[in-house]
DOKOL-497451 format. One record per residue: residue number from 1; x, y, z negated of N, C-alpha, C in turn. Coordinates in Angstrom, 3 decimals, always signed. Example, Ala and Ser with C-alpha at 12.3 -4.5 7.8 and 13.67 -1.06 7.14 Angstrom:
2
NUFI  seq        nX        nY        nZ       caX       caY       caZ        cX        cY        cZ
NUFI    1   +13.190    -5.690    -7.800   +12.300    -4.500    -7.800   +13.200    -3.300    -7.800
NUFI    2   +12.850    -2.250    -7.080   +13.670    -1.060    -7.140   +12.900    +0.030    -7.870
REM end
This chain:
103
NUFI  seq        nX        nY        nZ       caX       caY       caZ        cX        cY        cZ
NUFI    1   -16.337    -9.394   -15.013   -15.630    -8.445   -16.063   -16.377    -9.176   -17.075
NUFI    2   -17.348    -8.966   -17.753   -17.647    -9.752   -19.115   -18.849   -10.575   -18.472
NUFI    3   -18.483   -11.842   -19.712   -19.331   -13.222   -19.260   -20.796   -13.077   -19.932
NUFI    4   -21.452   -12.469   -19.292   -22.623   -12.270   -20.444   -23.825   -12.642   -19.393
NUFI    5   -24.401   -13.906   -19.639   -25.730   -14.393   -18.679   -26.827   -13.741   -19.148
NUFI    6   -27.935   -14.424   -18.962   -29.200   -14.360   -18.930   -29.767   -14.039   -20.625
NUFI    7   -29.250   -15.122   -20.843   -30.071   -15.378   -22.469   -29.224   -14.537   -22.900
NUFI    8   -28.194   -14.102   -23.150   -27.383   -12.836   -23.853   -28.090   -11.724   -24.182
NUFI    9   -28.266   -11.241   -22.516   -29.031   -10.069   -21.987   -30.583    -9.738   -22.561
NUFI   10   -30.978   -11.264   -22.518   -32.432   -11.464   -23.739   -32.395   -10.853   -24.758
NUFI   11   -31.614   -11.662   -25.558   -31.387   -11.264   -27.170   -30.985   -10.082   -27.360
NUFI   12   -29.868    -9.465   -26.565   -29.638    -8.039   -26.647   -30.903    -7.032   -26.561
NUFI   13   -31.688    -7.727   -25.519   -32.944    -6.290   -25.570   -33.959    -6.350   -26.199
NUFI   14   -34.086    -8.239   -26.767   -35.208    -8.088   -28.286   -34.979    -7.316   -29.451
NUFI   15   -33.132    -7.497   -29.682   -32.929    -6.465   -30.856   -33.099    -5.430   -30.653
NUFI   16   -32.396    -4.677   -29.308   -32.566    -3.449   -28.893   -34.281    -2.598   -29.067
NUFI   17   -35.014    -3.585   -28.683   -36.429    -3.333   -29.050   -37.181    -3.457   -30.466
NUFI   18   -36.414    -4.045   -31.309   -36.643    -4.042   -32.426   -35.866    -2.832   -33.506
NUFI   19   -35.081    -2.260   -33.067   -34.546    -1.856   -33.604   -34.325    -0.536   -33.301
NUFI   20   -34.285    +0.200   -32.080   -34.937    +0.949   -31.315   -36.558    +1.774   -31.115
NUFI   21   -37.499    +0.484   -30.813   -39.110    +0.712   -31.217   -39.203    +0.673   -29.422
NUFI   22   -40.630    +0.332   -29.038   -40.967    +0.444   -27.827   -41.046    +1.501   -27.342
NUFI   23   -41.282    +2.869   -28.016   -41.345    +4.129   -27.414   -40.088    +5.135   -26.878
NUFI   24   -38.876    +4.522   -27.411   -37.686    +5.055   -27.101   -37.060    +4.275   -26.343
NUFI   25   -37.489    +2.956   -26.068   -36.290    +2.096   -25.325   -36.331    +2.597   -23.869
NUFI   26   -37.192    +3.199   -23.082   -37.328    +3.631   -21.854   -35.970    +4.519   -21.670
NUFI   27   -36.066    +5.782   -22.358   -34.992    +6.389   -22.502   -33.302    +5.752   -22.505
NUFI   28   -33.845    +5.050   -23.780   -32.790    +4.440   -24.071   -31.740    +3.655   -22.657
NUFI   29   -32.909    +2.967   -22.184   -32.282    +2.239   -20.938   -31.849    +3.289   -19.989
NUFI   30   -32.271    +4.631   -19.940   -31.796    +5.505   -18.530   -30.687    +5.587   -18.757
NUFI   31   -30.592    +6.354   -20.249   -29.219    +6.891   -20.464   -28.480    +5.973   -20.465
NUFI   32   -28.354    +4.411   -20.771   -27.557    +3.680   -20.611   -27.321    +3.383   -19.286
NUFI   33   -28.096    +3.401   -18.645   -27.745    +3.171   -16.800   -26.716    +4.241   -16.361
NUFI   34   -27.153    +5.834   -16.711   -26.418    +6.951   -16.406   -24.755    +6.275   -16.518
NUFI   35   -24.887    +5.930   -18.250   -23.423    +6.095   -18.463   -22.886    +4.994   -17.895
NUFI   36   -23.707    +3.807   -17.486   -23.006    +3.236   -16.669   -22.441    +3.185   -15.382
NUFI   37   -23.066    +4.389   -14.757   -23.025    +4.413   -13.717   -21.794    +5.590   -13.631
NUFI   38   -21.721    +6.269   -14.280   -20.531    +7.310   -14.540   -19.280    +6.465   -14.836
NUFI   39   -19.050    +5.650   -15.784   -18.085    +4.889   -15.721   -17.879    +3.910   -14.661
NUFI   40   -18.586    +3.477   -13.947   -18.698    +2.959   -12.650   -17.597    +4.082   -11.402
NUFI   41   -18.390    +4.822   -11.565   -17.821    +6.180   -10.750   -16.278    +6.474   -10.998
NUFI   42   -16.361    +6.310   -12.011   -14.671    +6.644   -12.931   -13.729    +5.937   -12.463
NUFI   43   -14.279    +4.377   -12.375   -13.321    +3.310   -12.560   -13.023    +3.328   -11.061
NUFI   44   -13.988    +3.400   -10.102   -13.906    +3.321    -8.317   -12.604    +4.832    -8.206
NUFI   45   -13.050    +5.821    -8.810   -12.060    +6.660    -8.120   -10.731    +6.566    -8.641
NUFI   46   -10.411    +6.124    -9.758    -9.061    +5.951   -10.098    -8.586    +4.693    -9.413
NUFI   47    -9.092    +3.648    -9.440    -8.698    +2.907    -8.149    -7.972    +3.429    -6.955
NUFI   48    -9.076    +4.411    -6.661    -8.871    +4.777    -5.339    -7.619    +5.684    -5.268
NUFI   49    -7.325    +6.020    -5.873    -6.440    +7.193    -6.614    -5.045    +6.639    -6.103
NUFI   50    -5.228    +4.999    -6.883    -4.031    +4.278    -7.437    -3.459    +4.080    -6.368
NUFI   51    -4.403    +3.008    -5.451    -3.955    +2.746    -4.693    -3.444    +3.578    -2.933
NUFI   52    -4.336    +4.602    -3.285    -3.624    +5.920    -2.021    -2.101    +6.696    -2.615
NUFI   53    -1.665    +6.533    -3.793    -0.357    +6.552    -3.954    +0.673    +5.614    -4.216
NUFI   54    +0.083    +4.277    -4.497    +0.664    +2.926    -4.037    +1.276    +3.230    -2.576
NUFI   55    +0.318    +3.773    -1.585    +0.557    +3.466    -0.304    +1.348    +4.631    +0.176
NUFI   56    +1.353    +5.732    -0.313    +2.120    +6.534    -0.433    +3.431    +6.508    -0.669
NUFI   57    +3.719    +5.578    -1.889    +5.037    +5.688    -1.941    +5.702    +4.146    -1.186
NUFI   58    +4.911    +3.260    -0.964    +5.250    +2.295    +0.408    +5.420    +3.383    +1.597
NUFI   59    +4.957    +3.538    +1.841    +4.767    +5.009    +3.230    +6.292    +5.393    +2.976
NUFI   60    +6.430    +6.236    +1.978    +7.784    +6.865    +1.806    +8.931    +5.939    +1.978
NUFI   61    +8.890    +4.381    +1.586    +9.830    +3.873    +1.675    +9.780    +3.191    +2.869
NUFI   62    +9.078    +2.901    +3.352    +9.691    +2.598    +5.144    +9.797    +3.351    +6.056
NUFI   63    +9.701    +4.584    +5.764    +9.969    +5.408    +6.177   +11.625    +6.331    +5.897
NUFI   64   +11.955    +5.892    +4.720   +13.380    +6.104    +4.514   +14.138    +5.036    +5.052
NUFI   65   +13.573    +3.667    +5.312   +14.285    +2.409    +5.857   +14.270    +2.761    +7.386
NUFI   66   +13.322    +3.106    +8.067   +13.414    +3.520    +9.263   +14.631    +4.649    +9.666
NUFI   67   +14.159    +5.556    +9.078   +15.328    +6.731    +9.143   +16.852    +6.287    +8.997
NUFI   68   +17.181    +5.490    +7.708   +18.120    +4.679    +7.919   +19.058    +3.872    +9.171
NUFI   69   +18.336    +2.755    +9.647   +17.878    +2.019   +10.708   +18.244    +2.722   +11.987
NUFI   70   +17.690    +3.771   +11.927   +17.342    +4.886   +13.126   +19.058    +5.340   +13.392
NUFI   71   +19.525    +6.100   +12.080   +21.011    +6.556   +11.944   +22.132    +5.241   +12.468
NUFI   72   +21.778    +4.030   +11.641   +22.829    +3.735   +12.204   +22.911    +3.170   +13.470
NUFI   73   +21.433    +2.840   +14.077   +21.697    +2.443   +15.502   +22.292    +3.915   +16.700
NUFI   74   +21.930    +4.901   +16.221   +22.536    +6.261   +16.677   +23.914    +6.250   +16.774
NUFI   75   +24.618    +5.624   +15.419   +26.383    +5.793   +15.377   +26.627    +4.248   +16.274
NUFI   76   +26.154    +3.470   +15.919   +26.575    +2.168   +16.827   +26.457    +3.039   +18.641
NUFI   77   +25.754    +3.751   +18.786   +25.550    +4.264   +20.674   +26.549    +4.833   +20.562
NUFI   78   +27.059    +5.678   +19.633   +28.439    +6.665   +19.892   +29.604    +6.227   +20.195
NUFI   79   +29.545    +4.433   +19.679   +30.852    +4.140   +19.037   +31.288    +3.952   +20.803
NUFI   80   +32.902    +4.025   +21.008   +33.226    +3.097   +22.126   +32.946    +1.749   +21.821
NUFI   81   +32.861    +1.596   +23.509   +32.506    +0.187   +23.805   +33.345    -0.669   +23.807
NUFI   82   +34.603    -0.027   +24.458   +35.723    -1.270   +24.384   +36.991    -1.236   +23.283
NUFI   83   +36.366    -1.135   +22.061   +37.114    -0.954   +20.883   +38.511    -0.534   +20.899
NUFI   84   +38.868    +0.984   +21.006   +39.458    +1.755   +21.061   +40.262    +2.073   +22.591
NUFI   85   +40.410    +0.852   +23.449   +41.040    +1.372   +24.496   +40.273    +2.052   +25.492
NUFI   86   +41.106    +2.995   +25.975   +40.241    +3.972   +26.965   +40.059    +3.790   +27.979
NUFI   87   +39.230    +4.246   +29.027   +39.030    +3.938   +29.843   +39.919    +3.873   +30.973
NUFI   88   +40.653    +5.384   +31.019   +41.944    +5.717   +31.942   +42.954    +4.419   +31.007
NUFI   89   +43.128    +3.818   +30.726   +44.215    +3.070   +30.520   +44.004    +1.759   +31.552
NUFI   90   +42.682    +1.389   +31.581   +42.530    +0.075   +32.482   +42.334    +0.401   +33.820
NUFI   91   +42.782    -0.247   +34.781   +42.641    +0.059   +36.502   +41.039    -0.630   +36.715
NUFI   92   +40.624    +0.269   +37.356   +39.260    -0.096   +37.643   +39.218    -0.826   +38.934
NUFI   93   +38.244    -2.369   +38.415   +38.153    -3.553   +39.356   +36.815    -3.395   +39.739
NUFI   94   +36.602    -4.368   +40.940   +35.318    -4.489   +41.659   +34.818    -5.756   +40.330
NUFI   95   +33.597    -5.624   +40.595   +33.012    -6.903   +39.650   +33.832    -8.379   +40.435
NUFI   96   +33.865    -8.476   +41.644   +34.233    -9.444   +42.681   +35.273    -9.717   +41.806
NUFI   97   +36.655    -8.460   +41.870   +37.719    -9.018   +41.318   +37.746    -9.259   +39.825
NUFI   98   +36.910    -9.034   +39.341   +36.746    -9.457   +37.572   +36.332   -10.683   +37.213
NUFI   99   +35.731   -10.947   +38.238   +34.980   -12.829   +38.432   +36.423   -13.637   +38.828
NUFI  100   +36.934   -13.221   +39.758   +38.088   -14.128   +40.045   +39.253   -13.928   +38.910
NUFI  101   +39.397   -12.535   +38.045   +40.433   -12.838   +37.256   +39.861   -13.912   +35.724
NUFI  102   +38.787   -13.762   +35.894   +38.178   -14.271   +34.690   +38.182   -15.901   +34.896
NUFI  103   +38.025   -16.352   +35.993   +38.343   -17.636   +36.456   +39.592   -18.255   +35.747
REM end
């Protein structure tokens, strides 16, 4: 996240030691650590919530697409197979007779 190396941290520590003093430095470090921990927990929680919401929206979209395809398949299954010609109009033929007529 931040590109701070060892020497930069060392300089910050020395300046803080001079400004704050050696007596208050342990309390300052403890407080900074607590604040950093709180910030990390907050960021982690926010990231989790955003990912959870994104997945919920994605699942909702996938469910909608699935239901649309399911409806289309059910509609296709309800359509007559012989394009409007009723089965009463066609004489019944055995499979052997159909093969002979197709040749």
